[in-house]
N, C-alpha and C positions, 0 to 999 in steps of 0.2 A: 737560462739559455746561454750557450757559449759558441763562439766561432773560433775555428782553428786556422792557422796559417794566413790570416787576413790582418791588414793594418787598420789603424783607427778610421781612416777615411772610407776604406772599403766596407768596414763594419757598419758605419753610419748609413752608407748607401743601401746595404742589405736590410738594415732595420727599417728604413723608409720604404723600401720595395715590399717587404713582407707586410708592413702595416697597410700599405695601399691595396695589396692583393686581398688581405683579410677583410679590409673595409668594403671591398666590392661584394663580398659574400655575407658579411655579418654587420648588423646595425650596431655600431659602437661609437662612443664619443668620449672625449676627454675634456674635463673642466678643471679650472684651478680652484684653490681653496676659497675663492670669493664667488665661485659659480660661473665665471666667465668661460666661454667656449675657447678651447685650444685646438681641438681637432674634432671633426665629424665625418664619418665614413659615408660613402655614396649610398649604401644600403640604409643607413639611418636617415639621411636626407629624403630618400624615396619614400620610406615608411611614414615619415612625418609630413610629407608634402611640402618640403622646404627646398630652397636654393642655398648654395654656399654663402651668397651675399647676405641672406637673411640672418645669418648667425655671426657675421664678421664682427659686429659691434654689439652683440647681445649676450645675455647670460641665461642660465637655466631659470632664474626668477622671471625673466621676460616671457619665456614660453608658457609658464604657468599663468601669468597675468593675461596673456593673449589666448588662453584656453586651448593650447595645442594638446595639453593633457591636464587632468584635474589636480595632480600633485607630482612632485619630483622626488622619487626615491633617492636620487643621487644627492640632492640637497639635504635630505633627511640623514643620509650617511655622514655627510660633512658636519651636520649639526650635532649628531650623537657621537661622532668620532669613531665609528666602527663600520665594518663592511655590512652590507645588508642585501637582501633580495625581497622585492615587494611588487605587488600588482598596482597599476594605475590604469586610468582609462583615457584613451585618445579622444580627440574632438569628434571622431566618427562613432564613438560609443563602443569601440573594441577594447578588450582588455590587453594590456601590455605588461609583460613581466620583465623587470629590470634588475640585473645583478650589478652591484657597485663594489669595486675594489679600491680602497684608499691607498695611495702611493705616498710614502713618507721619505724624508731625507735622513741623513745619518744621525741627526739629533732626535729622530722620532716624530718630527713635526709633519703634519699633513700638508703636502704640496699640491697634489692633484687627486681627482677621482676619475677612475676609468670605469665606464658604464657599458654594459652589453644588454641589449633589449631583444627579447624574442619577438619575432614578427607577429603582429596581431592575428593574422590568418592562421598561423600555427597554433597559437594559444587557443583560438576559438575552436579549432579542430580537436585539440586535446581535451578541452572542456566537454565538447559533445561526446567524444569517445568515452571519457570517464563517466559522464552522466548515464550513458547507456549501460556501461558495465555495472555501475552501482545499482541501477534498476534490475538488471539481470540477477546479480548476486543476492540482492534483498529477497527476491522471489525464491532463489535457490535455498537460502538459509531458512526461509519459512517452511519450505517443503522438507528440508532435511530435519528440522526440529520435529516436524510432524511425524516423519518416519521413525526417528529414533525414540520418540517419547510416547506417542499416543495411538499409533495405528492409523489406518486409512482415513485421510481427510479430516482428522480431528485437530483443528487449529485453535490454539488457545494459549494465553499466558496469564489470564485473570485468576484470582483466588476463587471466585464463584464457580467458574468452569472447572477449575482443578478439583474442587470438592466433588463435583458431579462425576468427573472421570475416575477419581479414587473409588467412589461408590460403585460405578459401573464395572471396574476391574474386579472388585470383590464379588459382585453379583455374577459376573461371567463364570466364575469357578463353581457356583452353586447349582447350576443346571435347573433352575426353578423358573416359574412364570414371572415375567416382569411387565409392568405397565409404565410406559414413558408418558409423562405429562408435560405440557408446556404450550406456549402460544404457537400459532401457525408460523412456520418458517424458521424455527430455532434449530432445526437439524435433528429431529427425532429419528429419521431414517438412518442418518449417519451414526447416531449413538447406538441404534439397534445393530448395525453392521459391526461397530466397534466391539460390542458385547459378544457377538458371534465369533469374531476373529480372535478374541482373547479367551474363548472357551475351548473345551475339549472337542467341540464339534467343528472347529475351524476348517478342517479338511473336507467337510461335508457340505451339501448345498445350503445356500442362504436364499430363501424364496420370499421376496416382498410381495404383499398383496394390498393394493390400495382399494379399500372397500367402496368408496364413493364413485370410483371409475367404472365399476361393474354394475350393469343393470340388475335390479332385484330378481328378475326372472331367470337370469343366467348365473347368478352368484353361486347358487348351490351346486350346480353342475361343474362350475369352474373350480370350486374348492374341493368337492368330494369326488368329482369324476362321474362317469355313468357307464352302464353296461350297454351291450349291443341292443338296439331297438328300444331304448328307454323312452324316446320321444321322436316325433316326426323331424326328420332332418339330422338325426344323430349319426355319428360315424359308425360304419359297419361293425368294427371290432370294439366299439366303445372308446372311452377316453380316460386317461389317467388324470386325476385331479391334482391340484397344487399341493395338497397335504401329502399325497403319495410321492410326488416329485421331490418333496423335501425330506423324505425318510432318512433318518440318521442325522439330519441337520436342524435348521431353524426356520420357522415360518414367522414372518413379521407382518402382523395385521395392522395396517395403518388406518387411522380413523375408525377404530373398532366400535365407537359409539354409533356409527351409521349402519351397523349390521341389522337386518330386519329381525323383528321379535320372533318370528316363526323359525328362523335359522339358529337362534341362540341356544335352543335346547340341544341341537345337533353339535354345536361347537362345544357345549358343556360335556358331551359324551367324549369328544376328542380329548379334552383336558383330563377327564376322570379315568377313562379306560384306555386311552391311547389307541383308539380304533375308529374306523370310519365305515360307513356303508355307502356304496356308490348309488347314485340315483337310478332307480329301476332295479336295483339288486337286493339281495336278502342276506348274503354272506358278509360278515364283517372282515375288514382287513386291518391287521394289527400293525401299528407304526411305532417308531421311536423318534419323536420330534419334540423340539422345544418351542413354546409359543412366546413371542415377545409382541406386545400390543402397544398402541400409541393412540392418544386422543388429545384434542384441545377442548373437549366438552366437559361439562360438569356431570360425570357419571352418577355420583350419589343422588343428585337432584333428579336425574332420569329414572333412577331406581324408585324414588318416592312417587314419581308420576306414573309408574308402571310401564315405562318405555324401555327398561333394561332389567334383565333378570338379576336379582340380588345374588343368587348362588353363582351365576356366571361371573359377576363382578368380583366376588371374593376369590374365585379361581384364577382370574386374570391378574388380579392385583395382590399376589403374594408379596411381591416387592414393588413399591412405587418409586420411581426415580424422576424427579423434576429437573428439566433442563431450563436454566435461567434465560430470560430474554436478553437481547443484545444490550439494551439500555442499562442492565445490571452488570454488564461486563464490558464497559467501553474500552478497557485496556486491550481487548481482543480485536478492536476495529482495525488498527494499523496493520497488525499481522495478517488478518483475513484479507484486507484490501490488497496488501502486497502479494499474497498468495494468489488471489483471483487475477490480479493484474498480470502476474507472471504467466499464468495459464492462458489468459486471453491474448497476451502479446504473441504467444506461440501459435494460438489458433488463427489470429488475423495477420500474422507476420508483421507485427508493428513493434515500436520501441517506445511506448508511452511511459511517462513518469508522472507521479502525483506531485503537484506543487505543494509547498508547505501549507499555504492557505487552504487548499482543497482538503488536505488530510486533517487539518485542524477543524474545519467545518464538519467533516465526517465524524470526528470524535465527539463533537458537541451535539450531534443530532440524535434523536431518540430511537430511530429505526423501528417504527411500528410493525413493519414487515419482516424484521429480524434479519437473519443471515441471508435468506433468500432475496430480500429487497436489496441488501448491500451488494450482493453479487450482480443483480440486475442493473443497479446503478453504475457499478464499475464497468460492466460490459457496454452499456449505452454510452458512457463517457469515452470509452476506447473507440467506439464506432463514430461518434458524433463530434468529438473535440477536434479543433484545428491544431496542426503542429504536433509536436511530441510531448508537450506539456499539457496535462489535465489540470485546468485552473479552477479556482474557487467558484467562479461564475458558471463553469461547466457543470459542476456538481449541484450548485444552487438551483439551476434551471430544472434539474431532474427531480429534486425533492421538494421544490416550492409547492405549497398548497396541500402537501401530504401531512396528515396529522402527526404531531410530534413536537418536540421543543423547537422553537423558531431558530433557524441558523443565525449566528451573530456575525456581522461584518466587521472589518478592522476598525471602523469608526464607532463601533459599539451598538449600532442599530440593527434590528432584525433585517435579514435580506429582503429586498423588495419593499421596504417600509421605512418611514422616517418617524414613526410614532411609537416604536418599541424601545424604551430606554434600556441601558445596560442594567441588569439586576444588581442592586447594591443594598446593603442594610439600611433600614429606615433612618438610622442615626447619621448616615453619611451626608456630608454637606455637598453643595454643588461643586465647589472647587475640588473636593476629593474625587468626585465622579469624573470630572474633566481630567484630573491628573492621572487617574487609573486608566482611563481610555487612551490617553496619550502614551502612557507607558506600554500598554499592550500594542498599540500601533507601532511605536518605535521598535519594539522587540520583533514584530513581524517583519518590518523593513530590514532590520539588521540580519535576521535569519535569511531573508531572501537574498540580500547582498552576499552573504557567506556562501549560499548555495550557487550563486551566479559568479563566484570568484571575483567580486567587485565590479562586474559588468552591469551598469545601471539599466541598460536596455533590456537585458535578460531578467534582471531583478524586477523591473516594472512588469514584464510579461508574467513572471511568477506571481506577482501580487494582483494581477488583473487590472492594472491601472496604466495610464499613459506615462511616458517618460517625463513629460513636462510636469505632470502631477507629482511624480516621485521627487523631482528636483525641488518643487515647492515644499513638499513635506520635509525634505532634508534641511532646507533653509530655515525651517521653524524649530528644529531641534537644537 
């Protein structure tokens, strides 16, 4: 900076005037090489809740000792001999970002440190804004990966699911019957749609049929349709069945193991001859459809018991594709959780985020209800949780008592219990167990502090503990 056409005294007055004007707007201070205060702006004094007299005979060391903030970035800059920018925390628990510029004399020796602090309220606002942006873009990335790689709603990154997807893509091109197997809730309906979308029939109808949702008395007429006057209460001109509605496309028979034995022979005719006969009719209708079926039942055992036709089973299971349960692909849990959270935030006009402890708990849980249960838990947590953070205890309340691996708390005990120890090898000694538990707890606290940008109040909220408890934990490290 340079002044023109001004003498030395006028320059000095302008420097002072500029410094005072800037000081009314910006929280700045100047300390000497020993940390003693030389100058403090009005904005700095206001933010720190201090009067000018409070600093007249004090140093930056005194403010740390009196807990006006937990540490001094300016003293760190003096100690390391280089400029720095760093977060600290005020006595009110707000984050304060301080930029320090060292001022040197002609010999290169540090004489002063000029410090500029961003107002705590501004930092807090920026943290909130960034947190919401991160949550939004994590969901966007999950959805984009889904669209680019796997087709509709197929969210995965695990090797187990990748193998299933590769098989599904190969099967899609073959136009043969496929039987999808797997536990309830793994997403057999989505896999069926994935196969249809990747097949040559993708431009034609995809008709899902959930067998258990239809009463046995109406199932035949729903599948095959009926002619006029077929039965009392039938429509005057008859009705097109679901098989006809899917002509040229794909029919997905969900829970095919529940289809009544007397209808199985008619389904066999559809597979063998690609034709149906409407209820009450005599003339066959030729179709061009692909059948994809799904079940979580043991069909071979049902065949042995005479509950399922063997010839139909072999017609349906030309290709069998098993979808792994969520406990075999835990790497998919964060991606699925982010995807569901993004969608549910849009649905409920919210801005919820999963705290690290909550996400860690979800990764450790067995999810006996698989993807369906995971989505339900995410939706319940969005609706029931307080504030914008979904914490570990919010998730724990929703899965407690449900069969599966017991959720582990930061202390190493199962949630809601003090009797479940951290699983360790038999040879591990008690000190080793304590050391490992402390290491895990320490890492969780560090992760929370990083996520909270050093704000202990928000870090405690992320961890689901009180701020006083967090301070006690920090004092033991």
